[in-house]
N, C-alpha and C positions, 0 to 999 in steps of 0.2 A: 450506460453512457460513460465514455471515457472522460475523466476530468480534463479540463482544457487550460487551467490556470498555470501560468509560468511562475513558479514560486521562488526562483533564484534569478539574480541578475547574472548576466553572461560571464562576468569576471569571477563570480563566486564558485567555489568547489563544494561538492557535497561532502559532509563530514564522514569520518570513518564509521560512525555509528549507523549511518544510512546503509552503508555497504554490509555491515554486520547484520542488519535487518534483512537485507537481500539474501544473504547466505542462509540465515535462519529460516526464511520463508521457503527457500528451495529444499532445505533439509527436512522441513515439516510439512511439505506440500500435501502428502497423503492425509495427514491428520486435519489440515485445513480444508481439504476437499470434503471430508466426511461432515464437517460442521458448516461450512460456508459455500457449498456447491452452487455454482452459477451466480455468485455474488462478488461484488467489489469488496476488498478488505483494505484497511489502512493499518499499517504496522509501525509502531514506535517502540524502540528498546525491546525488541523481540516479543512484543505483545500486540494482539489485535485490539486496536482502540476504537475502531468503527467498522461497520460493515453494512451492506445492503445492496439492493438491486441497482441503486444509483448512489453515487457520492457526489454531492453538489459542490460547486466552487466555494460556497459559503462554509460548508463543513470542512473542506480542505483548508481554507484560510484559518478557520478556528483551530484545527489541529496544528497548523504551523505555529500559531501564536502560543498554544499550550505547550508544545514540544520544543519550541525554539529552533526547529529545523523542519524541512519538508518531511512528511510521513512517506513511507514506502507504500505505494498504491498498486495493488495487483488484482486482476480478475482471476477468480478460482473456478476453473472449469469442472463440471460434474464428472466428466470422463475424458480419457485421453483421446485426442483427435489426431488423426494422421492425415496430413495434407499432401 
């Protein structure tokens, strides 16, 4: 289930650390796939801080409060899919 919460106000910009996490997740996708296949992961400061078949809005809000910024949330597919 894709998280639905809007963690930022429209006028706010995502911090550079969010984009660093995005880059890190792409660079380490194969390693993430081995450990977190078919799961949602939340990444903060280049570390997986939560994972599971679902990430609830409550968990996402908790991560926001803990990290001080929105976590990067990604679904890790078990295999490459060609559409």
